[in-house]
All heavy atoms as an XYZ file, in Angstrom:
956
protein
N      10.362    -11.246     -0.508
C       9.691    -11.381      0.756
C      10.494    -10.620      1.805
O      11.709    -10.620      1.791
C       9.584    -12.850      1.140
C       8.800    -13.063      2.386
S       8.297    -14.763      2.519
C       9.092    -15.206      4.024
N       9.781     -9.969      2.694
C      10.415     -9.225      3.779
C       9.832     -9.726      5.097
O       8.625     -9.829      5.258
C      10.133     -7.732      3.607
S      10.756     -6.720      4.947
N      10.700    -10.068      6.024
C      10.282    -10.497      7.358
C      11.071     -9.648      8.337
O      12.265     -9.863      8.533
C      10.574    -11.979      7.543
C      10.062    -12.510      8.869
O       9.507    -11.724      9.668
O      10.231    -13.709      9.114
N      10.426     -8.653      8.922
C      11.111     -7.679      9.759
C      10.367     -7.494     11.074
O       9.144     -7.390     11.083
C      11.167     -6.338      9.014
C      11.918     -5.252      9.721
C      13.405     -5.512      9.755
O      13.995     -5.946      8.772
N      14.018     -5.281     10.889
N      11.081     -7.458     12.172
C      10.484     -7.161     13.468
C      10.779     -5.711     13.807
O      11.930     -5.277     13.758
C      11.056     -8.084     14.569
O      10.771     -9.439     14.220
C      10.434     -7.764     15.919
N       9.735     -4.956     14.124
C       9.864     -3.539     14.447
C       9.538     -3.316     15.915
O       8.663     -3.985     16.469
C       8.919     -2.710     13.584
C       9.071     -2.898     12.070
C       7.961     -2.170     11.329
C      10.431     -2.424     11.605
N      10.210     -2.387     16.527
C       9.973     -2.068     17.941
C       8.910     -0.985     18.059
O       9.165      0.116     18.557
C      11.277     -1.608     18.599
O      12.219     -2.642     18.569
N       7.725     -1.299     17.576
C       6.585     -0.389     17.607
C       5.322     -1.221     17.796
O       5.242     -2.350     17.328
C       6.452      0.378     16.292
C       7.602      1.285     15.962
C       7.379      2.636     16.633
N       8.415      3.563     16.272
C       9.349      3.978     17.100
N       9.382      3.542     18.326
N      10.248      4.839     16.725
N       4.304     -0.650     18.442
C       3.029     -1.363     18.537
C       2.412     -1.547     17.144
O       2.603     -0.710     16.255
C       2.157     -0.436     19.388
C       3.082      0.527     20.033
C       4.295      0.610     19.156
N       1.683     -2.634     16.966
C       1.074     -2.940     15.673
C       0.183     -1.804     15.180
O       0.225     -1.446     14.005
C       0.270     -4.235     15.763
C      -0.478     -4.644     14.491
C       0.495     -4.892     13.352
C      -1.329     -5.865     14.757
N      -0.604     -1.224     16.048
C      -1.508     -0.145     15.626
C      -0.734      1.045     15.067
O      -1.175      1.694     14.121
C      -2.387      0.304     16.794
O      -1.591      0.760     17.862
N       0.450      1.325     15.623
C       1.271      2.431     15.124
C       1.845      2.108     13.747
O       1.860      2.962     12.861
C       2.402      2.729     16.105
C       3.243      3.926     15.711
C       4.347      4.218     16.726
O       4.150      3.947     17.925
O       5.399      4.703     16.288
N       2.326      0.880     13.552
C       2.871      0.483     12.251
C       1.779      0.549     11.182
O       1.984      1.080     10.092
C       3.504     -0.929     12.319
C       3.932     -1.399     10.938
C       4.672     -0.943     13.282
N       0.590      0.030     11.506
C      -0.540      0.103     10.565
C      -0.856      1.549     10.228
O      -1.039      1.908      9.063
C      -1.770     -0.600     11.139
C      -2.991     -0.430     10.280
C      -3.183     -1.241      9.160
C      -3.923      0.563     10.551
C      -4.294     -1.065      8.350
C      -5.037      0.737      9.744
C      -5.211     -0.074      8.644
O      -6.297      0.105      7.830
N      -0.893      2.398     11.233
C      -1.202      3.811     11.021
C      -0.163      4.487     10.131
O      -0.509      5.280      9.242
C      -1.280      4.528     12.369
O      -1.550      5.895     12.184
N       1.099      4.175     10.327
C       2.162      4.772      9.510
C       2.055      4.362      8.043
O       2.263      5.171      7.146
C       3.539      4.374     10.049
C       3.944      4.977     11.385
C       5.227      4.314     11.889
C       4.123      6.481     11.276
N       1.721      3.096      7.793
C       1.734      2.561      6.431
C       0.408      2.667      5.683
O       0.401      2.704      4.453
C       2.157      1.093      6.459
C       3.553      0.800      6.998
C       3.773     -0.701      7.077
C       4.611      1.468      6.135
N      -0.716      2.708      6.399
C      -2.007      2.596      5.718
C      -3.014      3.677      6.095
O      -4.215      3.468      5.977
C      -2.600      1.200      5.950
C      -1.769      0.136      5.287
C      -0.907     -0.663      6.016
C      -1.814     -0.033      3.905
C      -0.123     -1.622      5.391
C      -1.032     -0.988      3.282
C      -0.189     -1.773      4.030
O       0.589     -2.723      3.411
N      -2.523      4.815      6.566
C      -3.390      5.977      6.766
C      -2.715      7.169      6.092
O      -1.606      7.051      5.557
C      -3.621      6.281      8.263
O      -2.401      6.698      8.856
C      -4.186      5.072      9.002
N      -3.351      8.293      6.132
C      -2.791      9.507      5.525
C      -1.821     10.176      6.498
O      -1.890     11.376      6.734
C      -3.913     10.464      5.142
C      -4.835      9.875      4.101
O      -4.585      8.800      3.568
N      -5.908     10.554      3.808
N      -0.885      9.413      7.002
C       0.075      9.918      7.983
C       1.178     10.726      7.292
O       1.436     10.573      6.096
C       0.717      8.746      8.739
O       1.513      7.962      7.859
N       1.827     11.578      8.053
C       2.969     12.336      7.522
C       4.065     11.389      7.053
O       4.744     11.656      6.067
C       3.523     13.300      8.576
C       2.628     14.498      8.777
O       1.880     14.886      7.881
N       2.707     15.086      9.950
N       4.258     10.271      7.760
C       5.262      9.295      7.365
C       5.002      8.789      5.948
O       5.915      8.694      5.131
C       5.280      8.112      8.341
C       6.173      6.987      7.894
C       7.529      7.014      8.173
C       5.665      5.909      7.175
C       8.369      5.987      7.746
C       6.491      4.879      6.744
C       7.844      4.921      7.037
N       3.746      8.471      5.649
C       3.385      7.941      4.335
C       3.709      8.956      3.241
O       4.299      8.614      2.214
C       1.901      7.574      4.315
C       1.478      6.790      3.105
C       1.759      5.450      3.001
C       0.803      7.411      2.063
C       1.372      4.723      1.885
C       0.416      6.698      0.946
C       0.699      5.343      0.853
N       3.353     10.220      3.453
C       3.638     11.268      2.473
C       5.144     11.482      2.323
O       5.656     11.598      1.213
C       2.946     12.577      2.867
C       1.471     12.576      2.618
C       0.586     12.360      3.657
C       0.967     12.777      1.337
C      -0.786     12.345      3.423
C      -0.398     12.760      1.098
C      -1.273     12.552      2.146
N       5.859     11.524      3.441
C       7.310     11.733      3.402
C       8.012     10.567      2.714
O       8.939     10.766      1.927
C       7.861     11.927      4.829
O       7.205     13.051      5.417
C       9.356     12.164      4.821
N       7.568      9.339      2.995
C       8.152      8.163      2.353
C       8.035      8.269      0.839
O       9.005      8.072      0.108
C       7.463      6.885      2.853
C       7.899      5.647      2.125
C       9.102      5.036      2.432
C       7.107      5.104      1.118
C       9.513      3.898      1.754
C       7.517      3.965      0.431
C       8.722      3.362      0.750
N       6.842      8.584      0.343
C       6.657      8.704     -1.097
C       7.467      9.855     -1.676
O       8.036      9.737     -2.764
C       5.169      8.850     -1.440
C       4.481      7.532     -1.576
N       4.533      6.778     -2.728
C       3.745      6.809     -0.702
C       3.863      5.665     -2.565
N       3.375      5.655     -1.340
N       7.536     10.955     -0.973
C       8.335     12.094     -1.443
C       9.804     11.704     -1.550
O      10.472     12.012     -2.535
C       8.162     13.275     -0.493
C       8.925     14.505     -0.918
C       8.723     15.650      0.059
C       9.582     16.831     -0.339
N       9.506     17.909      0.648
N      10.327     11.001     -0.523
C      11.724     10.567     -0.523
C      12.006      9.561     -1.640
O      13.146      9.443     -2.100
C      12.110      9.961      0.827
C      12.186     10.993      1.943
O      12.173     12.214      1.650
O      12.242     10.580      3.118
N      10.980      8.815     -2.071
C      11.139      7.858     -3.167
C      11.054      8.532     -4.532
O      11.225      7.878     -5.556
C      10.081      6.757     -3.070
C      10.178      5.902     -1.837
C      11.492      5.152     -1.759
O      11.921      4.524     -2.706
N      12.149      5.247     -0.626
N      10.768      9.836     -4.548
C      10.657     10.567     -5.804
C       9.265     10.554     -6.400
O       9.077     10.924     -7.556
N       8.277     10.130     -5.622
C       6.897     10.114     -6.116
C       6.336     11.532     -6.134
O       6.661     12.349     -5.273
C       6.006      9.238     -5.223
O       6.486      7.915     -5.188
N       5.487     11.795     -7.123
C       4.818     13.091     -7.214
C       3.332     12.862     -7.449
O       2.917     11.758     -7.791
C       5.391     13.942     -8.364
O       5.227     13.237     -9.606
C       6.863     14.256     -8.149
N       2.559     13.896     -7.275
C       1.117     13.865     -7.514
C       0.432     12.720     -6.760
O      -0.417     12.017     -7.299
C       0.814     13.802     -9.006
C       1.367     14.996     -9.771
C       1.068     14.966    -11.248
O      -0.030     14.512    -11.613
O       1.939     15.380    -12.018
N       0.794     12.569     -5.498
C       0.241     11.518     -4.646
C      -1.201     11.840     -4.285
O      -1.500     12.926     -3.795
C       1.083     11.386     -3.373
C       0.637     10.379     -2.329
C       0.668      8.958     -2.893
C       1.524     10.481     -1.092
N      -2.084     10.907     -4.576
C      -3.494     11.024     -4.214
C      -3.896      9.760     -3.455
O      -3.686      8.652     -3.930
C      -4.371     11.184     -5.452
C      -4.129     12.482     -6.201
C      -5.040     12.623     -7.411
O      -6.086     11.946     -7.449
O      -4.690     13.399     -8.305
N      -4.488      9.954     -2.272
C      -4.863      8.831     -1.423
C      -6.353      8.906     -1.156
O      -6.841      9.892     -0.610
C      -4.107      8.875     -0.088
C      -2.599      8.910     -0.335
C      -4.486      7.675      0.777
C      -1.791      9.190      0.902
N      -7.070      7.864     -1.546
C      -8.494      7.793     -1.266
C      -8.748      7.331      0.161
O      -7.862      6.820      0.837
N      -9.960      7.521      0.605
C     -10.363      7.062      1.928
C     -10.694      5.576      1.888
O     -11.107      5.041      0.858
C     -11.602      7.831      2.401
C     -11.304      9.296      2.666
O     -10.160      9.610      3.065
O     -12.213     10.122      2.454
N     -10.510      4.908      3.017
C     -10.946      3.521      3.143
C     -12.468      3.509      3.093
O     -13.121      4.251      3.822
C     -10.470      2.916      4.456
C      -9.004      2.586      4.472
C      -8.022      3.304      5.069
C      -8.372      1.458      3.868
N      -6.800      2.688      4.880
C      -6.990      1.551      4.142
C      -8.826      0.373      3.127
C      -6.071      0.611      3.712
C      -7.905     -0.573      2.690
C      -6.553     -0.450      2.980
N     -13.029      2.684      2.216
C     -14.477      2.592      2.064
C     -14.902      1.136      2.059
O     -14.154      0.259      1.622
C     -14.914      3.257      0.758
C     -14.604      4.737      0.695
C     -15.002      5.366     -0.632
O     -15.503      4.634     -1.516
O     -14.801      6.575     -0.784
N     -16.127      0.897      2.513
C     -16.699     -0.447      2.460
C     -16.859     -0.849      0.998
O     -17.261     -0.034      0.171
C     -18.065     -0.483      3.145
C     -18.033     -0.168      4.625
C     -17.448     -1.285      5.465
O     -17.652     -2.460      5.117
O     -16.784     -0.967      6.463
N     -16.566     -2.103      0.679
C     -16.737     -2.601     -0.673
C     -18.191     -2.975     -0.918
O     -18.873     -3.470     -0.023
C     -15.864     -3.822     -0.925
C     -14.403     -3.484     -1.093
C     -13.620     -4.699     -1.511
O     -13.318     -5.538     -0.689
N     -13.312     -4.783     -2.785
N     -18.645     -2.747     -2.152
C     -20.006     -3.118     -2.529
C     -20.147     -4.619     -2.718
O     -21.211     -5.186     -2.561
C     -20.429     -2.403     -3.815
C     -20.558     -0.904     -3.613
O     -20.814     -0.479     -2.470
O     -20.397     -0.162     -4.596
N     -19.050     -5.264     -3.110
C     -19.097     -6.714     -3.343
C     -18.100     -7.399     -2.431
O     -17.242     -6.783     -1.843
C     -18.781     -7.019     -4.805
C     -17.469     -6.426     -5.272
C     -17.254     -6.582     -6.753
O     -18.065     -6.049     -7.521
O     -16.276     -7.242     -7.121
N     -18.198     -8.695     -2.311
C     -17.284     -9.452     -1.466
C     -17.819     -9.602     -0.059
O     -18.990     -9.384      0.204
N     -16.940     -9.961      0.847
C     -17.322    -10.180      2.240
C     -17.777     -8.878      2.889
O     -17.216     -7.821      2.638
C     -16.135    -10.733      3.025
C     -15.665    -12.092      2.576
C     -16.592    -13.199      3.000
O     -17.193    -13.107      4.084
O     -16.730    -14.164      2.232
N     -18.789     -8.971      3.729
C     -19.248     -7.801      4.457
C     -18.144     -7.320      5.392
O     -17.518     -8.102      6.089
C     -20.496     -8.136      5.276
C     -21.090     -6.935      5.964
C     -22.370     -7.268      6.693
O     -23.106     -8.150      6.225
O     -22.611     -6.640      7.723
N     -17.877     -6.032      5.368
C     -16.850     -5.457      6.214
C     -15.509     -5.276      5.529
O     -14.613     -4.665      6.096
N     -15.350     -5.815      4.311
C     -14.116     -5.574      3.566
C     -14.010     -4.089      3.251
O     -15.011     -3.426      2.993
C     -14.096     -6.343      2.244
C     -13.857     -7.832      2.422
O     -13.726     -8.281      3.576
O     -13.805     -8.530      1.407
N     -12.799     -3.568      3.300
C     -12.582     -2.161      2.972
C     -11.543     -2.044      1.862
O     -10.682     -2.914      1.710
C     -12.137     -1.382      4.200
C     -13.210     -1.365      5.280
C     -12.873     -0.484      6.443
N     -11.574     -0.802      7.002
C     -10.860      0.034      7.757
N     -11.304      1.222      8.034
N      -9.700     -0.336      8.251
N     -11.630     -0.949      1.102
C     -10.748     -0.737     -0.031
C     -10.427      0.751     -0.131
O     -11.246      1.599      0.240
C     -11.446     -1.214     -1.298
C     -10.631     -1.059     -2.554
S     -11.556     -1.626     -4.002
C     -12.474     -0.139     -4.348
N      -9.225      1.061     -0.635
C      -8.890      2.442     -0.965
C      -7.986      2.435     -2.183
O      -7.331      1.433     -2.494
C      -8.237      3.176      0.200
C      -6.785      2.813      0.456
C      -6.186      3.725      1.497
N      -4.764      3.424      1.693
C      -3.939      4.159      2.398
N      -4.377      5.257      2.983
N      -2.676      3.815      2.522
N      -7.964      3.560     -2.887
C      -7.104      3.725     -4.056
C      -6.021      4.747     -3.747
O      -6.285      5.761     -3.108
C      -7.917      4.160     -5.272
C      -8.858      3.081     -5.759
C      -9.582      3.460     -7.042
O      -9.332      4.558     -7.594
O     -10.413      2.654     -7.490
N      -4.816      4.437     -4.190
C      -3.675      5.332     -4.052
C      -3.062      5.466     -5.439
O      -2.836      4.462     -6.122
C      -2.623      4.759     -3.063
C      -1.405      5.655     -2.986
C      -3.236      4.537     -1.692
N      -2.827      6.696     -5.885
C      -2.187      6.892     -7.185
C      -1.077      7.919     -7.050
O      -1.128      8.811     -6.198
C      -3.214      7.329     -8.234
O      -3.787      8.565     -7.890
N      -0.063      7.764     -7.895
C       1.088      8.669     -7.871
C       1.921      8.460     -9.129
O       1.758      7.472     -9.846
C       1.947      8.432     -6.620
C       2.343      6.992     -6.387
C       3.534      6.486     -6.890
C       1.527      6.121     -5.675
C       3.899      5.165     -6.684
C       1.879      4.810     -5.452
C       3.079      4.332     -5.956
O       3.424      3.026     -5.766
N       2.809      9.405     -9.389
C       3.802      9.259    -10.442
C       5.097      8.819     -9.772
O       5.526      9.423     -8.783
C       4.027     10.581    -11.180
C       2.845     10.959    -12.037
O       2.115     10.099    -12.507
N       2.634     12.243    -12.236
N       5.698      7.757    -10.311
C       6.909      7.199     -9.736
C       8.092      7.523    -10.645
O       8.019      7.332    -11.866
C       6.762      5.675     -9.609
C       7.976      4.984     -9.030
S       7.705      3.211     -8.724
C       7.371      2.594    -10.368
N       9.189      8.001    -10.055
C      10.399      8.279    -10.816
C      11.077      6.983    -11.231
O      11.111      6.023    -10.462
C      11.381      9.108     -9.984
O      10.850     10.351     -9.684
N      11.601      6.963    -12.451
C      12.345      5.812    -12.956
C      13.784      6.236    -13.219
O      14.036      7.345    -13.691
C      11.716      5.296    -14.259
C      10.249      4.874    -14.169
C       9.719      4.514    -15.552
C      10.076      3.704    -13.212
N      14.721      5.365    -12.931
C      16.144      5.686    -13.096
C      16.774      4.953    -14.272
O      17.970      4.738    -14.293
C      16.912      5.355    -11.805
C      16.453      6.202    -10.646
O      16.110      7.361    -10.820
N      16.429      5.627     -9.463
N      15.967      4.543    -15.235
C      16.500      3.820    -16.384
C      17.252      4.771    -17.301
O      16.842      5.914    -17.495
C      15.366      3.146    -17.153
C      14.615      2.141    -16.298
O      15.197      1.532    -15.418
N      13.334      1.991    -16.554
N      18.349      4.307    -17.910
C      19.116      5.184    -18.805
C      18.354      5.541    -20.085
O      18.621      6.580    -20.684
C      20.381      4.388    -19.104
C      20.056      2.977    -18.766
C      18.968      3.001    -17.745
N      17.439      4.677    -20.513
C      16.620      4.973    -21.690
C      15.155      4.800    -21.320
O      14.824      4.136    -20.352
C      16.968      4.046    -22.890
C      18.380      4.285    -23.376
C      16.789      2.587    -22.520
N      14.290      5.407    -22.082
C      12.862      5.281    -21.827
C      12.357      6.414    -20.959
O      13.063      7.369    -20.647
N      11.104      6.290    -20.554
C      10.483      7.358    -19.766
C      11.163      7.543    -18.409
O      11.751      6.613    -17.855
C       9.042      6.899    -19.602
C       9.023      5.465    -19.951
C      10.206      5.166    -20.784
N      11.081      8.730    -17.892
C      11.680      9.052    -16.591
C      10.684      8.911    -15.438
O      11.042      9.056    -14.284
C      12.252     10.476    -16.600
C      13.375     10.646    -17.606
C      14.521      9.697    -17.290
C      15.609      9.778    -18.339
N      16.535      8.666    -18.263
N       9.418      8.624    -15.771
C       8.419      8.395    -14.727
C       7.316      7.518    -15.290
O       7.169      7.368    -16.508
C       7.841      9.702    -14.192
C       7.016     10.460    -15.208
C       6.421     11.711    -14.605
C       5.551     12.418    -15.633
N       4.873     13.571    -15.095
N       6.551      6.917    -14.396
C       5.363      6.172    -14.793
C       4.261      6.468    -13.783
O       4.528      6.874    -12.649
C       5.637      4.674    -14.919
S       5.819      3.780    -13.372
N       3.039      6.281    -14.219
C       1.895      6.485    -13.342
C       1.545      5.150    -12.690
O       1.507      4.123    -13.364
C       0.685      7.012    -14.127
C       0.902      8.388    -14.739
C       1.721      8.344    -16.019
O       1.580      7.447    -16.830
N       2.608      9.310    -16.186
N       1.291      5.186    -11.404
C       0.960      3.984    -10.642
C      -0.400      4.183     -9.989
O      -0.670      5.229     -9.403
C       2.014      3.693     -9.547
C       1.647      2.445     -8.765
C       3.400      3.578    -10.151
N      -1.251      3.168    -10.119
C      -2.532      3.158     -9.426
C      -2.576      1.891     -8.588
O      -2.457      0.786     -9.114
C      -3.702      3.176    -10.402
C      -5.048      3.147     -9.706
C      -6.189      3.125    -10.699
C      -7.516      2.974     -9.982
N      -8.621      2.813    -10.922
N      -2.713      2.069     -7.284
C      -2.805      0.937     -6.362
C      -4.231      0.818     -5.839
O      -4.858      1.815     -5.522
C      -1.888      1.134     -5.149
C      -0.427      1.110     -5.454
C       0.430      1.244     -4.197
O      -0.136      1.403     -3.077
O       1.651      1.185     -4.332
N      -4.705     -0.410     -5.743
C      -5.950     -0.700     -5.055
C      -5.563     -1.544     -3.852
O      -5.002     -2.637     -3.998
C      -6.955     -1.450     -5.961
C      -8.187     -1.839     -5.172
C      -7.324     -0.608     -7.162
N      -5.816     -1.024     -2.663
C      -5.477     -1.718     -1.426
C      -6.759     -2.274     -0.819
O      -7.747     -1.553     -0.691
C      -4.788     -0.758     -0.450
C      -3.493     -0.216     -0.997
C      -2.853      0.819     -0.091
O      -3.471      1.352      0.823
N      -1.583      1.099     -0.356
N      -6.732     -3.568     -0.475
C      -7.904     -4.240      0.097
C      -7.563     -4.787      1.482
O      -6.591     -5.517      1.640
C      -8.347     -5.391     -0.795
C      -8.949     -4.964     -2.091
C      -9.387     -6.170     -2.940
N      -9.882     -5.726     -4.212
C      -9.119     -5.501     -5.288
N      -7.818     -5.691     -5.210
N      -9.654     -5.091     -6.423
N      -8.385     -4.422      2.426
C      -8.259     -4.926      3.784
C      -9.450     -5.838      4.021
O     -10.588     -5.388      4.109
C      -8.262     -3.758      4.781
C      -8.162     -4.092      6.256
C      -6.860     -4.823      6.561
C      -8.256     -2.816      7.081
N      -9.196     -7.134      4.048
C     -10.260     -8.124      4.194
C     -10.745     -8.169      5.640
O      -9.940     -8.254      6.568
C      -9.782     -9.510      3.780
C      -9.231     -9.580      2.379
C     -10.325     -9.713      1.383
N      -9.736     -9.895      0.052
C     -10.354     -9.557     -1.039
N     -11.557     -9.031     -0.986
N      -9.797     -9.730     -2.210
N     -12.046     -8.104      5.814
C     -12.629     -8.097      7.159
C     -12.211     -9.337      7.941
O     -11.920     -9.267      9.126
C     -14.146     -8.008      7.081
N     -12.168    -10.486      7.301
C     -11.818    -11.731      7.977
C     -10.355    -11.826      8.350
O      -9.961    -12.723      9.079
N      -9.526    -10.891      7.845
C      -8.095    -10.963      8.120
C      -7.662     -9.971      9.198
O      -6.488     -9.844      9.473
C      -7.302    -10.688      6.841
O      -7.435     -9.324      6.461
N      -8.624     -9.272      9.791
C      -8.286     -8.253     10.780
C      -8.707     -8.711     12.168
O      -9.862     -9.033     12.403
C      -8.979     -6.908     10.447
C      -8.684     -5.888     11.532
C      -8.549     -6.404      9.091
N      -7.739     -8.768     13.048
C      -8.006     -8.982     14.464
C      -7.377     -7.768     15.140
O      -6.155     -7.645     15.186
C      -7.376    -10.286     14.979
C      -7.922    -11.473     14.197
C      -7.609    -10.437     16.468
C      -7.198    -12.776     14.457
N      -8.217     -6.835     15.585
C      -7.719     -5.577     16.137
C      -6.613     -5.834     17.157
O      -6.765     -6.627     18.067
C      -8.849     -4.776     16.787
C      -9.875     -4.249     15.803
C      -9.325     -3.216     14.836
O      -8.403     -2.459     15.200
O      -9.817     -3.189     13.692
N      -5.497     -5.168     16.945
C      -4.369     -5.304     17.858
C      -3.560     -6.563     17.661
O      -2.582     -6.774     18.357
N      -3.941     -7.433     16.709
C      -3.231     -8.698     16.531
C      -2.699     -8.943     15.142
O      -1.574     -9.403     14.988
N      -3.496     -8.655     14.101
C      -3.062     -8.922     12.731
C      -3.865     -8.088     11.744
O      -5.048     -7.831     11.949
C      -3.197    -10.428     12.386
C      -2.579    -10.741     11.037
C      -4.636    -10.890     12.439
C      -2.421    -12.229     10.755
N      -3.179     -7.630     10.719
C      -3.806     -6.960      9.576
C      -3.204     -7.573      8.312
O      -1.987     -7.683      8.197
C      -3.491     -5.460      9.542
C      -4.065     -4.650     10.661
C      -3.332     -4.427     11.824
C      -5.323     -4.078     10.557
C      -3.852     -3.653     12.851
C      -5.851     -3.306     11.583
C      -5.104     -3.098     12.722
O      -5.610     -2.330     13.735
N      -4.052     -7.982      7.367
C      -3.577     -8.478      6.076
C      -4.143     -7.583      4.980
O      -5.356     -7.437      4.867
C      -3.993     -9.921      5.844
S      -3.195    -11.071      6.980
N      -3.255     -6.996      4.202
C      -3.644     -6.059      3.156
C      -3.111     -6.566      1.828
O      -1.927     -6.891      1.700
C      -3.083     -4.646      3.431
C      -3.620     -4.076      4.742
C      -3.432     -3.699      2.293
C      -2.720     -4.284      5.901
N      -3.997     -6.653      0.841
C      -3.603     -7.018     -0.516
C      -3.544     -5.742     -1.338
O      -4.493     -4.965     -1.349
C      -4.621     -7.972     -1.130
C      -4.321     -8.308     -2.580
C      -5.421     -9.147     -3.204
O      -5.448    -10.359     -2.927
O      -6.231     -8.572     -3.941
N      -2.416     -5.502     -2.010
C      -2.243     -4.326     -2.849
C      -2.010     -4.777     -4.281
O      -1.101     -5.562     -4.546
C      -1.051     -3.475     -2.374
O      -1.271     -3.087     -1.025
C      -0.876     -2.238     -3.239
N      -2.861     -4.300     -5.193
C      -2.681     -4.566     -6.614
C      -2.289     -3.264     -7.286
O      -3.031     -2.277     -7.233
C      -3.954     -5.117     -7.238
C      -3.777     -5.483     -8.700
C      -4.977     -6.194     -9.283
O      -5.923     -6.515     -8.538
O      -4.959     -6.440    -10.499
N      -1.105     -3.237     -7.888
C      -0.583     -2.027     -8.526
C      -0.546     -2.207    -10.039
O      -0.072     -3.231    -10.533
C       0.816     -1.714     -8.010
N      -1.064     -1.208    -10.723
C      -1.003     -1.180    -12.185
C      -0.233      0.064    -12.602
O      -0.467      1.156    -12.083
C      -2.408     -1.165    -12.773
C      -3.174     -2.442    -12.494
C      -4.552     -2.454    -13.125
O      -4.949     -1.459    -13.759
O      -5.242     -3.474    -12.964
N       0.705     -0.129    -13.516
C       1.538      0.970    -14.003
C       1.095      1.358    -15.406
O       0.608      0.521    -16.165
C       3.012      0.555    -14.050
C       3.531      0.142    -12.684
O       3.140      0.708    -11.675
N       4.408     -0.838    -12.659
N       1.304      2.615    -15.756
C       1.060      3.057    -17.122
C       2.130      4.081    -17.485
O       2.778      4.658    -16.615
C      -0.346      3.653    -17.271
O      -0.497      4.778    -16.431
N       2.334      4.265    -18.768
C       3.333      5.218    -19.227
C       4.674      4.599    -19.550
O       5.622      5.301    -19.872
N       4.780      3.271    -19.440
C       6.002      2.565    -19.822
C       5.622      1.416    -20.746
O       4.510      0.884    -20.651
C       6.783      2.023    -18.592
C       7.336      3.154    -17.756
C       5.928      1.124    -17.746
N       6.513      1.028    -21.665
C       6.185     -0.061    -22.588
C       5.783     -1.346    -21.871
O       6.397     -1.730    -20.878
C       7.492     -0.265    -23.375
C       8.199      1.051    -23.273
C       7.839      1.606    -21.915
N       4.718     -1.967    -22.357
C       4.196     -3.254    -21.885
C       3.624     -3.218    -20.465
O       3.326     -4.259    -19.889
C       5.254     -4.366    -21.992
C       5.785     -4.515    -23.386
C       7.067     -4.082    -23.702
C       4.998     -5.043    -24.399
C       7.553     -4.188    -24.999
C       5.476     -5.158    -25.688
C       6.750     -4.729    -25.985
O       7.232     -4.836    -27.252
N       3.462     -2.040    -19.881
C       2.936     -1.952    -18.518
C       1.513     -2.477    -18.431
O       1.094     -2.954    -17.374
C       2.993     -0.515    -18.013
N       0.771     -2.423    -19.533
C      -0.612     -2.905    -19.505
C      -0.695     -4.427    -19.605
O      -1.773     -4.998    -19.592
C      -1.428     -2.254    -20.618
C      -0.870     -2.538    -22.005
O       0.270     -3.030    -22.109
O      -1.585     -2.257    -22.982
N       0.448     -5.103    -19.664
C       0.473     -6.558    -19.795
C       0.401     -7.285    -18.457
O       0.195     -8.493    -18.424
C       1.754     -6.997    -20.509
O       1.800     -6.453    -21.811
N       0.600     -6.582    -17.358
C       0.611     -7.249    -16.054
C       0.295     -6.251    -14.948
O       0.300     -5.046    -15.152
C       1.979     -7.888    -15.778
C       3.115     -6.908    -15.716
C       3.492     -6.361    -14.492
C       3.789     -6.509    -16.852
C       4.526     -5.445    -14.422
C       4.825     -5.598    -16.789
C       5.204     -5.065    -15.573
N       0.016     -6.777    -13.782
C      -0.107     -5.965    -12.572
C       0.712     -6.649    -11.484
O       1.019     -7.836    -11.574
C      -1.566     -5.796    -12.150
O      -2.146     -7.040    -11.880
N       1.076     -5.897    -10.459
C       1.879     -6.425     -9.372
C       0.983     -6.542     -8.139
O       0.359     -5.570     -7.724
C       3.082     -5.500     -9.065
C       3.883     -6.038     -7.886
C       3.960     -5.346    -10.295
N       0.903     -7.741     -7.565
C       0.085     -7.979     -6.380
C       1.021     -8.257     -5.206
O       1.899     -9.112     -5.288
C      -0.879     -9.160     -6.577
C      -1.673     -9.420     -5.309
C      -1.807     -8.903     -7.757
N       0.811     -7.502     -4.130
C       1.618     -7.639     -2.924
C       0.688     -7.932     -1.754
O      -0.339     -7.272     -1.603
C       2.402     -6.344     -2.631
O       3.162     -5.983     -3.777
C       3.313     -6.511     -1.439
N       1.026     -8.930     -0.960
C       0.268     -9.236      0.256
C       1.128     -8.873      1.452
O       2.246     -9.373      1.593
C      -0.109    -10.713      0.303
C      -1.186    -11.036     -0.690
O      -2.319    -10.618     -0.524
N      -0.831    -11.750     -1.748
N       0.605     -7.996      2.292
C       1.309     -7.580      3.497
C       0.531     -8.073      4.714
O      -0.670     -7.845      4.814
C       1.407     -6.051      3.561
O       2.084     -5.557      2.432
N       1.228     -8.751      5.603
C       0.619     -9.205      6.851
C       1.392     -8.578      7.998
O       2.588     -8.823      8.150
C       0.663    -10.725      6.963
S      -0.372    -11.545      5.754
N       0.698     -7.773      8.776
C       1.284     -7.144      9.957
C       0.777     -7.927     11.166
O      -0.438     -8.036     11.371
C       0.866     -5.681     10.053
C       1.095     -4.815      8.811
C       0.557     -3.423      9.034
C       2.572     -4.765      8.469
N       1.687     -8.473     11.938
C       1.321     -9.360     13.034
C       1.985     -8.868     14.328
O       3.179     -8.608     14.347
C       1.787    -10.809     12.760
C       1.414    -11.727     13.907
C       1.212    -11.313     11.446
N       1.197     -8.750     15.395
C       1.747     -8.381     16.701
C       2.480     -9.577     17.289
O       1.970    -10.684     17.317
C       0.638     -7.924     17.633
N       3.707     -9.345     17.759
C       4.519    -10.408     18.380
C       4.574    -10.265     19.888
O       5.226    -11.060     20.554
C       5.933    -10.392     17.815
C       6.059    -10.633     16.326
C       7.510    -10.500     15.888
C       5.511    -12.001     15.945
N       3.938     -9.257     20.416
C       3.963     -8.990     21.856
C       3.901     -7.484     22.066
O       3.662     -6.720     21.127
N       4.139     -7.057     23.283
C       4.115     -5.619     23.574
C       5.151     -4.884     22.744
O       6.336     -5.224     22.763
C       4.382     -5.374     25.059
C       3.224     -5.868     25.923
O       2.115     -6.051     25.387
O       3.451     -6.076     27.132
N       4.693     -3.875     22.002
C       5.557     -3.005     21.212
C       6.457     -3.741     20.228
O       7.555     -3.298     19.923
C       6.401     -2.114     22.128
C       5.543     -1.196     22.955
O       4.393     -0.914     22.559
O       6.015     -0.749     24.023
N       5.992     -4.870     19.666
C       6.748     -5.605     18.642
C       5.778     -6.123     17.602
O       4.725     -6.590     17.914
C       7.504     -6.784     19.234
C       8.579     -6.361     20.185
C       9.398     -7.517     20.681
N       9.973     -8.234     19.553
C      10.133     -9.559     19.526
N       9.796    -10.284     20.533
N      10.657    -10.152     18.490
């Protein structure tokens, strides 16, 4: 779990992390990711009206002494309509599935991120 206060407006933090910003591309490049593909946010066909989803895929570098040196990652990011209050809170669920490493098809990693405004520029 990470609980961090940033000296930036909520809309800027959301834009840096969940749009096709230069920061997002640079972050992945610095992490050793390659072949980054980012889909557009689209309305979901099922679920609550107004829910949006996008897919992000990339190859992630691995630093293990044995085994593959990279794995493929596919993320599905969901922004629930009921969890968004413009300028106040964004809740994004990310489900990541890895492939190219032993037993990767046995599980997926689900991360819930909540971005909450604490006041002006925080």
